[in-house]
N, C-alpha and C positions, 0 to 999 in steps of 0.2 A: 494564499492557501490556508486552509483551516483544518486542523486534525482534532477530532472529538472522540473521547472514549464513550462508546455506546453501551458496551456490556463488559463487565470485568468479573471474572470468576477465578477461583483458585488456580485452574489449569487452562483457562482460555481467556482471550481478550479480543474484543471487536472494536475496531476504529473506523470512524467515518472520515473520509478525506474529501474536501470540497475545494473547488477552484482550479487553478492551473498548477500542474506539477512540472515546474521548470526551474532552471538555474539553481539558486541557493536552496529552494524548497525541496529539491531532490535529496540533498544532504540532510535537511531537517527531517524529512520522512524516514530516511535511513536511520538516523540517530534515534528517533522516537521508537521505531520498530525494534531496534536492538536493545535500547534501554528498557522499554516496557515489556518485552516478551521474549525475543529470540535468545538473548543471553541467559535467560532463566529456563528455557525449554518449554515455555508456555505456547499453546496453540494460538496462532494469530490469524485473524480474519480482517481484511481491509474491504470496506464498502466504498466502491469507486463510483457509485451512481451519480454523484454530484461533482465529478471531476470534468471540467470543461475542455481541457487540453493537456497533453503530455508530450514533452519534447523527447529527443533521442536519449538523453541521460535518464529521464524518467522511465522510459520504456525499458532500458537496461536494468534499472533498479527493480522494476516490477518483475522482469524475467528472473532476476537473481532471487527475489523473495519467493516467487512461485517455485523455483527449484529448491528452496528451503522449506517447502510444504506450507507456505502461507496461502490461505484461501483468498482469492480475489473475487469479490462479489460485484455483479452488475457493471462491468466495464462497458464503455460505449462500443459500438460496432468497430469504430476505427482502432481503438485501443486493443480490442480482442484480436483484430486482424494482425496488428503489429506484434502482439505477444506470441502469436502462432506462426509468425514468419521465420 
């Protein structure tokens, strides 16, 4: 998995997530989100267009982030379905 800062403003951050969101990468993404934005109250957007697979733990993290008002851009149809289940 790869996480890239796409846009960084004083009050907003956009990250691109690429690859497979599984195993240890779930905690890596969680840590990055909290370190980069959520602990500071910065508006966070995750671009998920290049995520090829998300396991159960990854779906739970994305649901948690969504509940914390993180914007999830371009998730695959499968991920979208799992987030709304």
